[in-house]
Each structure stands twice: as C-alpha cells, then as structure tokens.
PDBQT receptor file of N, H, CA, C and O in Angstrom, charges set to zero:
ATOM      1  N   MET A   1    -100.812 -29.447 -30.381  1.00  0.00    +0.000 N 
ATOM      2  CA  MET A   1    -101.609 -29.436 -29.175  1.00  0.00    +0.000 C 
ATOM      3  C   MET A   1    -100.924 -30.330 -28.145  1.00  0.00    +0.000 C 
ATOM      4  O   MET A   1    -100.525 -31.450 -28.463  1.00  0.00    +0.000 OA
ATOM      5  N   ALA A   2    -100.788 -29.852 -26.941  1.00  0.00    +0.000 N 
ATOM      6  H   ALA A   2    -101.112 -28.942 -26.682  1.00  0.00    +0.000 HD
ATOM      7  CA  ALA A   2    -100.122 -30.603 -25.877  1.00  0.00    +0.000 C 
ATOM      8  C   ALA A   2    -101.031 -31.691 -25.329  1.00  0.00    +0.000 C 
ATOM      9  O   ALA A   2    -102.248 -31.524 -25.247  1.00  0.00    +0.000 OA
ATOM     10  N   THR A   3    -100.421 -32.802 -24.959  1.00  0.00    +0.000 N 
ATOM     11  H   THR A   3     -99.433 -32.938 -25.026  1.00  0.00    +0.000 HD
ATOM     12  CA  THR A   3    -101.159 -33.908 -24.351  1.00  0.00    +0.000 C 
ATOM     13  C   THR A   3    -101.206 -33.685 -22.848  1.00  0.00    +0.000 C 
ATOM     14  O   THR A   3    -100.181 -33.373 -22.242  1.00  0.00    +0.000 OA
ATOM     15  N   PRO A   4    -102.378 -33.839 -22.231  1.00  0.00    +0.000 N 
ATOM     16  CA  PRO A   4    -102.452 -33.652 -20.777  1.00  0.00    +0.000 C 
ATOM     17  C   PRO A   4    -101.657 -34.739 -20.058  1.00  0.00    +0.000 C 
ATOM     18  O   PRO A   4    -101.507 -35.840 -20.586  1.00  0.00    +0.000 OA
ATOM     19  N   PRO A   5    -101.146 -34.444 -18.861  1.00  0.00    +0.000 N 
ATOM     20  CA  PRO A   5    -100.381 -35.445 -18.127  1.00  0.00    +0.000 C 
ATOM     21  C   PRO A   5    -101.238 -36.659 -17.786  1.00  0.00    +0.000 C 
ATOM     22  O   PRO A   5    -102.443 -36.540 -17.562  1.00  0.00    +0.000 OA
ATOM     23  N   ALA A   6    -100.602 -37.825 -17.750  1.00  0.00    +0.000 N 
ATOM     24  H   ALA A   6     -99.623 -37.922 -17.932  1.00  0.00    +0.000 HD
ATOM     25  CA  ALA A   6    -101.319 -39.065 -17.433  1.00  0.00    +0.000 C 
ATOM     26  C   ALA A   6    -101.680 -39.091 -15.955  1.00  0.00    +0.000 C 
ATOM     27  O   ALA A   6    -100.954 -38.562 -15.114  1.00  0.00    +0.000 OA
ATOM     28  N   SER A   7    -102.808 -39.711 -15.653  1.00  0.00    +0.000 N 
ATOM     29  H   SER A   7    -103.398 -40.141 -16.335  1.00  0.00    +0.000 HD
ATOM     30  CA  SER A   7    -103.208 -39.854 -14.257  1.00  0.00    +0.000 C 
ATOM     31  C   SER A   7    -102.330 -40.900 -13.590  1.00  0.00    +0.000 C 
ATOM     32  O   SER A   7    -101.692 -41.704 -14.269  1.00  0.00    +0.000 OA
ATOM     33  N   SER A   8    -102.295 -40.892 -12.251  1.00  0.00    +0.000 N 
ATOM     34  H   SER A   8    -102.814 -40.239 -11.699  1.00  0.00    +0.000 HD
ATOM     35  CA  SER A   8    -101.458 -41.856 -11.542  1.00  0.00    +0.000 C 
ATOM     36  C   SER A   8    -101.918 -43.282 -11.789  1.00  0.00    +0.000 C 
ATOM     37  O   SER A   8    -101.089 -44.192 -11.800  1.00  0.00    +0.000 OA
ATOM     38  N   SER A   9    -103.223 -43.510 -11.991  1.00  0.00    +0.000 N 
ATOM     39  H   SER A   9    -103.896 -42.770 -11.983  1.00  0.00    +0.000 HD
ATOM     40  CA  SER A   9    -103.689 -44.874 -12.270  1.00  0.00    +0.000 C 
ATOM     41  C   SER A   9    -103.237 -45.320 -13.653  1.00  0.00    +0.000 C 
ATOM     42  O   SER A   9    -102.909 -46.492 -13.843  1.00  0.00    +0.000 OA
ATOM     43  N   ALA A  10    -103.214 -44.414 -14.619  1.00  0.00    +0.000 N 
ATOM     44  H   ALA A  10    -103.480 -43.462 -14.465  1.00  0.00    +0.000 HD
ATOM     45  CA  ALA A  10    -102.742 -44.757 -15.961  1.00  0.00    +0.000 C 
ATOM     46  C   ALA A  10    -101.250 -45.069 -15.927  1.00  0.00    +0.000 C 
ATOM     47  O   ALA A  10    -100.789 -45.988 -16.605  1.00  0.00    +0.000 OA
ATOM     48  N   ILE A  11    -100.503 -44.312 -15.146  1.00  0.00    +0.000 N 
ATOM     49  H   ILE A  11    -100.878 -43.566 -14.595  1.00  0.00    +0.000 HD
ATOM     50  CA  ILE A  11     -99.069 -44.569 -15.009  1.00  0.00    +0.000 C 
ATOM     51  C   ILE A  11     -98.847 -45.913 -14.338  1.00  0.00    +0.000 C 
ATOM     52  O   ILE A  11     -97.986 -46.681 -14.766  1.00  0.00    +0.000 OA
ATOM     53  N   SER A  12     -99.607 -46.209 -13.298  1.00  0.00    +0.000 N 
ATOM     54  H   SER A  12    -100.308 -45.585 -12.950  1.00  0.00    +0.000 HD
ATOM     55  CA  SER A  12     -99.487 -47.489 -12.606  1.00  0.00    +0.000 C 
ATOM     56  C   SER A  12     -99.799 -48.644 -13.548  1.00  0.00    +0.000 C 
ATOM     57  O   SER A  12     -99.085 -49.647 -13.548  1.00  0.00    +0.000 OA
ATOM     58  N   ASP A  13    -100.860 -48.520 -14.355  1.00  0.00    +0.000 N 
ATOM     59  H   ASP A  13    -101.440 -47.705 -14.355  1.00  0.00    +0.000 HD
ATOM     60  CA  ASP A  13    -101.210 -49.558 -15.322  1.00  0.00    +0.000 C 
ATOM     61  C   ASP A  13    -100.089 -49.744 -16.335  1.00  0.00    +0.000 C 
ATOM     62  O   ASP A  13     -99.770 -50.871 -16.714  1.00  0.00    +0.000 OA
ATOM     63  N   HIS A  14     -99.500 -48.651 -16.769  1.00  0.00    +0.000 N 
ATOM     64  H   HIS A  14     -99.759 -47.736 -16.461  1.00  0.00    +0.000 HD
ATOM     65  CA  HIS A  14     -98.424 -48.716 -17.756  1.00  0.00    +0.000 C 
ATOM     66  C   HIS A  14     -97.217 -49.467 -17.198  1.00  0.00    +0.000 C 
ATOM     67  O   HIS A  14     -96.569 -50.221 -17.924  1.00  0.00    +0.000 OA
ATOM     68  N   HIS A  15     -96.912 -49.270 -15.922  1.00  0.00    +0.000 N 
ATOM     69  H   HIS A  15     -97.438 -48.658 -15.332  1.00  0.00    +0.000 HD
ATOM     70  CA  HIS A  15     -95.759 -49.925 -15.313  1.00  0.00    +0.000 C 
ATOM     71  C   HIS A  15     -95.956 -51.428 -15.188  1.00  0.00    +0.000 C 
ATOM     72  O   HIS A  15     -94.977 -52.150 -15.000  1.00  0.00    +0.000 OA
ATOM     73  N   GLN A  16     -97.168 -51.920 -15.283  1.00  0.00    +0.000 N 
ATOM     74  H   GLN A  16     -97.964 -51.333 -15.436  1.00  0.00    +0.000 HD
ATOM     75  CA  GLN A  16     -97.431 -53.343 -15.190  1.00  0.00    +0.000 C 
ATOM     76  C   GLN A  16     -97.099 -54.062 -16.491  1.00  0.00    +0.000 C 
ATOM     77  O   GLN A  16     -96.969 -55.287 -16.491  1.00  0.00    +0.000 OA
ATOM     78  N   LYS A  17     -96.960 -53.350 -17.582  1.00  0.00    +0.000 N 
ATOM     79  H   LYS A  17     -97.066 -52.356 -17.582  1.00  0.00    +0.000 HD
ATOM     80  CA  LYS A  17     -96.664 -53.955 -18.877  1.00  0.00    +0.000 C 
ATOM     81  C   LYS A  17     -95.157 -54.158 -19.015  1.00  0.00    +0.000 C 
ATOM     82  O   LYS A  17     -94.367 -53.357 -18.517  1.00  0.00    +0.000 OA
ATOM     83  N   LEU A  18     -94.768 -55.233 -19.694  1.00  0.00    +0.000 N 
ATOM     84  H   LEU A  18     -95.410 -55.884 -20.099  1.00  0.00    +0.000 HD
ATOM     85  CA  LEU A  18     -93.357 -55.515 -19.915  1.00  0.00    +0.000 C 
ATOM     86  C   LEU A  18     -92.965 -55.133 -21.332  1.00  0.00    +0.000 C 
ATOM     87  O   LEU A  18     -93.737 -55.315 -22.273  1.00  0.00    +0.000 OA
ATOM     88  N   HIS A  19     -91.765 -54.604 -21.471  1.00  0.00    +0.000 N 
ATOM     89  H   HIS A  19     -91.138 -54.456 -20.706  1.00  0.00    +0.000 HD
ATOM     90  CA  HIS A  19     -91.241 -54.230 -22.773  1.00  0.00    +0.000 C 
ATOM     91  C   HIS A  19     -89.828 -54.772 -22.896  1.00  0.00    +0.000 C 
ATOM     92  O   HIS A  19     -89.049 -54.693 -21.946  1.00  0.00    +0.000 OA
ATOM     93  N   SER A  20     -89.492 -55.314 -24.041  1.00  0.00    +0.000 N 
ATOM     94  H   SER A  20     -90.124 -55.378 -24.813  1.00  0.00    +0.000 HD
ATOM     95  CA  SER A  20     -88.119 -55.726 -24.308  1.00  0.00    +0.000 C 
ATOM     96  C   SER A  20     -87.381 -54.536 -24.902  1.00  0.00    +0.000 C 
ATOM     97  O   SER A  20     -87.841 -53.928 -25.868  1.00  0.00    +0.000 OA
ATOM     98  N   VAL A  21     -86.245 -54.210 -24.323  1.00  0.00    +0.000 N 
ATOM     99  H   VAL A  21     -85.871 -54.703 -23.538  1.00  0.00    +0.000 HD
ATOM    100  CA  VAL A  21     -85.469 -53.058 -24.772  1.00  0.00    +0.000 C 
ATOM    101  C   VAL A  21     -84.011 -53.478 -24.903  1.00  0.00    +0.000 C 
ATOM    102  O   VAL A  21     -83.450 -54.074 -23.984  1.00  0.00    +0.000 OA
ATOM    103  N   PHE A  22     -83.399 -53.170 -26.039  1.00  0.00    +0.000 N 
ATOM    104  H   PHE A  22     -83.855 -52.685 -26.785  1.00  0.00    +0.000 HD
ATOM    105  CA  PHE A  22     -81.972 -53.429 -26.238  1.00  0.00    +0.000 C 
ATOM    106  C   PHE A  22     -81.216 -52.170 -25.855  1.00  0.00    +0.000 C 
ATOM    107  O   PHE A  22     -81.512 -51.087 -26.360  1.00  0.00    +0.000 OA
ATOM    108  N   VAL A  23     -80.240 -52.303 -24.963  1.00  0.00    +0.000 N 
ATOM    109  H   VAL A  23     -80.000 -53.183 -24.552  1.00  0.00    +0.000 HD
ATOM    110  CA  VAL A  23     -79.436 -51.146 -24.560  1.00  0.00    +0.000 C 
ATOM    111  C   VAL A  23     -77.959 -51.487 -24.685  1.00  0.00    +0.000 C 
ATOM    112  O   VAL A  23     -77.571 -52.655 -24.662  1.00  0.00    +0.000 OA
ATOM    113  N   TYR A  24     -77.150 -50.456 -24.817  1.00  0.00    +0.000 N 
ATOM    114  H   TYR A  24     -77.466 -49.507 -24.836  1.00  0.00    +0.000 HD
ATOM    115  CA  TYR A  24     -75.703 -50.630 -24.871  1.00  0.00    +0.000 C 
ATOM    116  C   TYR A  24     -75.058 -49.384 -24.296  1.00  0.00    +0.000 C 
ATOM    117  O   TYR A  24     -75.739 -48.409 -23.978  1.00  0.00    +0.000 OA
ATOM    118  N   GLY A  25     -73.750 -49.422 -24.165  1.00  0.00    +0.000 N 
ATOM    119  H   GLY A  25     -73.197 -50.214 -24.424  1.00  0.00    +0.000 HD
ATOM    120  CA  GLY A  25     -73.022 -48.265 -23.658  1.00  0.00    +0.000 C 
ATOM    121  C   GLY A  25     -73.310 -48.012 -22.194  1.00  0.00    +0.000 C 
ATOM    122  O   GLY A  25     -73.402 -48.947 -21.399  1.00  0.00    +0.000 OA
ATOM    123  N   SER A  26     -73.453 -46.743 -21.840  1.00  0.00    +0.000 N 
ATOM    124  H   SER A  26     -73.378 -45.983 -22.486  1.00  0.00    +0.000 HD
ATOM    125  CA  SER A  26     -73.618 -46.377 -20.432  1.00  0.00    +0.000 C 
ATOM    126  C   SER A  26     -74.929 -46.883 -19.840  1.00  0.00    +0.000 C 
ATOM    127  O   SER A  26     -75.060 -46.950 -18.617  1.00  0.00    +0.000 OA
ATOM    128  N   LEU A  27     -75.904 -47.240 -20.679  1.00  0.00    +0.000 N 
ATOM    129  H   LEU A  27     -75.797 -47.186 -21.672  1.00  0.00    +0.000 HD
ATOM    130  CA  LEU A  27     -77.165 -47.778 -20.145  1.00  0.00    +0.000 C 
ATOM    131  C   LEU A  27     -77.004 -49.194 -19.601  1.00  0.00    +0.000 C 
ATOM    132  O   LEU A  27     -77.949 -49.742 -19.033  1.00  0.00    +0.000 OA
ATOM    133  N   LEU A  28     -75.830 -49.796 -19.761  1.00  0.00    +0.000 N 
ATOM    134  H   LEU A  28     -75.062 -49.351 -20.223  1.00  0.00    +0.000 HD
ATOM    135  CA  LEU A  28     -75.558 -51.095 -19.152  1.00  0.00    +0.000 C 
ATOM    136  C   LEU A  28     -75.159 -50.945 -17.683  1.00  0.00    +0.000 C 
ATOM    137  O   LEU A  28     -75.157 -51.930 -16.944  1.00  0.00    +0.000 OA
ATOM    138  N   ALA A  29     -74.825 -49.739 -17.255  1.00  0.00    +0.000 N 
ATOM    139  H   ALA A  29     -74.827 -48.940 -17.855  1.00  0.00    +0.000 HD
ATOM    140  CA  ALA A  29     -74.415 -49.495 -15.870  1.00  0.00    +0.000 C 
ATOM    141  C   ALA A  29     -75.646 -49.274 -14.996  1.00  0.00    +0.000 C 
ATOM    142  O   ALA A  29     -76.463 -48.395 -15.266  1.00  0.00    +0.000 OA
ATOM    143  N   ASP A  30     -75.766 -50.086 -13.943  1.00  0.00    +0.000 N 
ATOM    144  H   ASP A  30     -75.102 -50.800 -13.724  1.00  0.00    +0.000 HD
ATOM    145  CA  ASP A  30     -76.929 -49.992 -13.057  1.00  0.00    +0.000 C 
ATOM    146  C   ASP A  30     -77.101 -48.600 -12.459  1.00  0.00    +0.000 C 
ATOM    147  O   ASP A  30     -78.230 -48.130 -12.320  1.00  0.00    +0.000 OA
ATOM    148  N   ASP A  31     -75.999 -47.926 -12.099  1.00  0.00    +0.000 N 
ATOM    149  H   ASP A  31     -75.081 -48.308 -12.212  1.00  0.00    +0.000 HD
ATOM    150  CA  ASP A  31     -76.127 -46.602 -11.492  1.00  0.00    +0.000 C 
ATOM    151  C   ASP A  31     -76.687 -45.574 -12.475  1.00  0.00    +0.000 C 
ATOM    152  O   ASP A  31     -77.407 -44.661 -12.071  1.00  0.00    +0.000 OA
ATOM    153  N   VAL A  32     -76.367 -45.714 -13.747  1.00  0.00    +0.000 N 
ATOM    154  H   VAL A  32     -75.782 -46.455 -14.075  1.00  0.00    +0.000 HD
ATOM    155  CA  VAL A  32     -76.909 -44.806 -14.768  1.00  0.00    +0.000 C 
ATOM    156  C   VAL A  32     -78.404 -45.061 -14.954  1.00  0.00    +0.000 C 
ATOM    157  O   VAL A  32     -79.198 -44.122 -15.001  1.00  0.00    +0.000 OA
ATOM    158  N   VAL A  33     -78.781 -46.333 -15.060  1.00  0.00    +0.000 N 
ATOM    159  H   VAL A  33     -78.135 -47.096 -15.022  1.00  0.00    +0.000 HD
ATOM    160  CA  VAL A  33     -80.196 -46.687 -15.239  1.00  0.00    +0.000 C 
ATOM    161  C   VAL A  33     -81.008 -46.230 -14.031  1.00  0.00    +0.000 C 
ATOM    162  O   VAL A  33     -82.115 -45.714 -14.189  1.00  0.00    +0.000 OA
ATOM    163  N   LYS A  34     -80.467 -46.416 -12.823  1.00  0.00    +0.000 N 
ATOM    164  H   LYS A  34     -79.568 -46.835 -12.695  1.00  0.00    +0.000 HD
ATOM    165  CA  LYS A  34     -81.182 -45.994 -11.611  1.00  0.00    +0.000 C 
ATOM    166  C   LYS A  34     -81.382 -44.478 -11.597  1.00  0.00    +0.000 C 
ATOM    167  O   LYS A  34     -82.428 -43.996 -11.161  1.00  0.00    +0.000 OA
ATOM    168  N   ALA A  35     -80.397 -43.731 -12.067  1.00  0.00    +0.000 N 
ATOM    169  H   ALA A  35     -79.548 -44.122 -12.421  1.00  0.00    +0.000 HD
ATOM    170  CA  ALA A  35     -80.523 -42.272 -12.114  1.00  0.00    +0.000 C 
ATOM    171  C   ALA A  35     -81.615 -41.842 -13.090  1.00  0.00    +0.000 C 
ATOM    172  O   ALA A  35     -82.293 -40.840 -12.864  1.00  0.00    +0.000 OA
ATOM    173  N   ILE A  36     -81.785 -42.596 -14.170  1.00  0.00    +0.000 N 
ATOM    174  H   ILE A  36     -81.234 -43.410 -14.354  1.00  0.00    +0.000 HD
ATOM    175  CA  ILE A  36     -82.782 -42.249 -15.183  1.00  0.00    +0.000 C 
ATOM    176  C   ILE A  36     -84.175 -42.731 -14.792  1.00  0.00    +0.000 C 
ATOM    177  O   ILE A  36     -85.144 -41.975 -14.867  1.00  0.00    +0.000 OA
ATOM    178  N   LEU A  37     -84.270 -44.002 -14.370  1.00  0.00    +0.000 N 
ATOM    179  H   LEU A  37     -83.483 -44.615 -14.309  1.00  0.00    +0.000 HD
ATOM    180  CA  LEU A  37     -85.579 -44.620 -14.117  1.00  0.00    +0.000 C 
ATOM    181  C   LEU A  37     -85.984 -44.642 -12.648  1.00  0.00    +0.000 C 
ATOM    182  O   LEU A  37     -87.132 -44.940 -12.319  1.00  0.00    +0.000 OA
ATOM    183  N   ASN A  38     -85.040 -44.325 -11.769  1.00  0.00    +0.000 N 
ATOM    184  H   ASN A  38     -84.108 -44.083 -12.036  1.00  0.00    +0.000 HD
ATOM    185  CA  ASN A  38     -85.275 -44.401 -10.330  1.00  0.00    +0.000 C 
ATOM    186  C   ASN A  38     -85.483 -45.846  -9.876  1.00  0.00    +0.000 C 
ATOM    187  O   ASN A  38     -86.066 -46.093  -8.820  1.00  0.00    +0.000 OA
ATOM    188  N   ARG A  39     -85.006 -46.789 -10.674  1.00  0.00    +0.000 N 
ATOM    189  H   ARG A  39     -84.533 -46.588 -11.532  1.00  0.00    +0.000 HD
ATOM    190  CA  ARG A  39     -85.043 -48.220 -10.354  1.00  0.00    +0.000 C 
ATOM    191  C   ARG A  39     -84.121 -48.931 -11.332  1.00  0.00    +0.000 C 
ATOM    192  O   ARG A  39     -83.714 -48.357 -12.342  1.00  0.00    +0.000 OA
ATOM    193  N   VAL A  40     -83.796 -50.179 -11.030  1.00  0.00    +0.000 N 
ATOM    194  H   VAL A  40     -84.128 -50.645 -10.209  1.00  0.00    +0.000 HD
ATOM    195  CA  VAL A  40     -82.996 -50.991 -11.947  1.00  0.00    +0.000 C 
ATOM    196  C   VAL A  40     -83.844 -52.185 -12.355  1.00  0.00    +0.000 C 
ATOM    197  O   VAL A  40     -84.049 -53.096 -11.554  1.00  0.00    +0.000 OA
ATOM    198  N   PRO A  41     -84.340 -52.197 -13.587  1.00  0.00    +0.000 N 
ATOM    199  CA  PRO A  41     -85.189 -53.294 -14.038  1.00  0.00    +0.000 C 
ATOM    200  C   PRO A  41     -84.399 -54.604 -14.169  1.00  0.00    +0.000 C 
ATOM    201  O   PRO A  41     -83.174 -54.601 -14.287  1.00  0.00    +0.000 OA
ATOM    202  N   GLU A  42     -85.124 -55.703 -14.146  1.00  0.00    +0.000 N 
ATOM    203  H   GLU A  42     -86.119 -55.705 -14.050  1.00  0.00    +0.000 HD
ATOM    204  CA  GLU A  42     -84.523 -57.010 -14.390  1.00  0.00    +0.000 C 
ATOM    205  C   GLU A  42     -83.946 -57.007 -15.802  1.00  0.00    +0.000 C 
ATOM    206  O   GLU A  42     -84.536 -56.438 -16.720  1.00  0.00    +0.000 OA
ATOM    207  N   ASN A  43     -82.795 -57.642 -15.970  1.00  0.00    +0.000 N 
ATOM    208  H   ASN A  43     -82.315 -58.105 -15.224  1.00  0.00    +0.000 HD
ATOM    209  CA  ASN A  43     -82.203 -57.669 -17.305  1.00  0.00    +0.000 C 
ATOM    210  C   ASN A  43     -81.624 -59.040 -17.612  1.00  0.00    +0.000 C 
ATOM    211  O   ASN A  43     -81.443 -59.867 -16.719  1.00  0.00    +0.000 OA
ATOM    212  N   SER A  44     -81.341 -59.264 -18.865  1.00  0.00    +0.000 N 
ATOM    213  H   SER A  44     -81.488 -58.592 -19.591  1.00  0.00    +0.000 HD
ATOM    214  CA  SER A  44     -80.705 -60.504 -19.312  1.00  0.00    +0.000 C 
ATOM    215  C   SER A  44     -79.886 -60.193 -20.554  1.00  0.00    +0.000 C 
ATOM    216  O   SER A  44     -80.202 -59.254 -21.285  1.00  0.00    +0.000 OA
ATOM    217  N   PRO A  45     -78.833 -60.972 -20.803  1.00  0.00    +0.000 N 
ATOM    218  CA  PRO A  45     -78.001 -60.698 -21.974  1.00  0.00    +0.000 C 
ATOM    219  C   PRO A  45     -78.746 -60.982 -23.275  1.00  0.00    +0.000 C 
ATOM    220  O   PRO A  45     -79.584 -61.881 -23.347  1.00  0.00    +0.000 OA
ATOM    221  N   ALA A  46     -78.429 -60.208 -24.282  1.00  0.00    +0.000 N 
ATOM    222  H   ALA A  46     -77.749 -59.477 -24.223  1.00  0.00    +0.000 HD
ATOM    223  CA  ALA A  46     -79.014 -60.427 -25.607  1.00  0.00    +0.000 C 
ATOM    224  C   ALA A  46     -78.221 -61.512 -26.322  1.00  0.00    +0.000 C 
ATOM    225  O   ALA A  46     -77.011 -61.636 -26.133  1.00  0.00    +0.000 OA
ATOM    226  N   ILE A  47     -78.903 -62.286 -27.135  1.00  0.00    +0.000 N 
ATOM    227  H   ILE A  47     -79.886 -62.185 -27.289  1.00  0.00    +0.000 HD
ATOM    228  CA  ILE A  47     -78.252 -63.345 -27.901  1.00  0.00    +0.000 C 
ATOM    229  C   ILE A  47     -78.469 -63.059 -29.380  1.00  0.00    +0.000 C 
ATOM    230  O   ILE A  47     -79.603 -62.955 -29.846  1.00  0.00    +0.000 OA
ATOM    231  N   LEU A  48     -77.368 -62.934 -30.108  1.00  0.00    +0.000 N 
ATOM    232  H   LEU A  48     -76.447 -63.018 -29.730  1.00  0.00    +0.000 HD
ATOM    233  CA  LEU A  48     -77.432 -62.689 -31.545  1.00  0.00    +0.000 C 
ATOM    234  C   LEU A  48     -77.292 -64.016 -32.268  1.00  0.00    +0.000 C 
ATOM    235  O   LEU A  48     -76.296 -64.721 -32.102  1.00  0.00    +0.000 OA
ATOM    236  N   THR A  49     -78.282 -64.351 -33.063  1.00  0.00    +0.000 N 
ATOM    237  H   THR A  49     -79.091 -63.779 -33.198  1.00  0.00    +0.000 HD
ATOM    238  CA  THR A  49     -78.205 -65.583 -33.848  1.00  0.00    +0.000 C 
ATOM    239  C   THR A  49     -78.018 -65.215 -35.310  1.00  0.00    +0.000 C 
ATOM    240  O   THR A  49     -78.624 -64.268 -35.810  1.00  0.00    +0.000 OA
ATOM    241  N   ILE A  50     -77.187 -65.963 -35.974  1.00  0.00    +0.000 N 
ATOM    242  H   ILE A  50     -76.695 -66.733 -35.568  1.00  0.00    +0.000 HD
ATOM    243  CA  ILE A  50     -76.891 -65.682 -37.384  1.00  0.00    +0.000 C 
ATOM    244  C   ILE A  50     -77.450 -66.779 -38.259  1.00  0.00    +0.000 C 
ATOM    245  O   ILE A  50     -77.306 -66.728 -39.480  1.00  0.00    +0.000 OA
TER     246      ILE A  50
C-alpha cells in the first residue's frame, strides 16, 4: 500500500530536526550535495577514535 505524500507542515517540521550523517566520496563535494538536497547543510569532519 502506498503512503500518501507528506503535507508541507509535516515536511517543515521534519526539516527542523537534526540528523548526524556520515558521507564519503562524491557526497563530500558541495555541488553534488546541493544538486541532491537543493542546499548545502552545515558539516564537520568525522573523528575516528580507536
């Protein structure tokens, strides 16, 4: 069964939430991210601890 499209208020509420996402490869390029998301989110380098 298909899910109905989200309302604009639900989409707006969703955009207010923050998510941590690890990306690599072409998703590190701002122009690629802008083409996908239509914006460039704030980012920071990942730190690997051993």
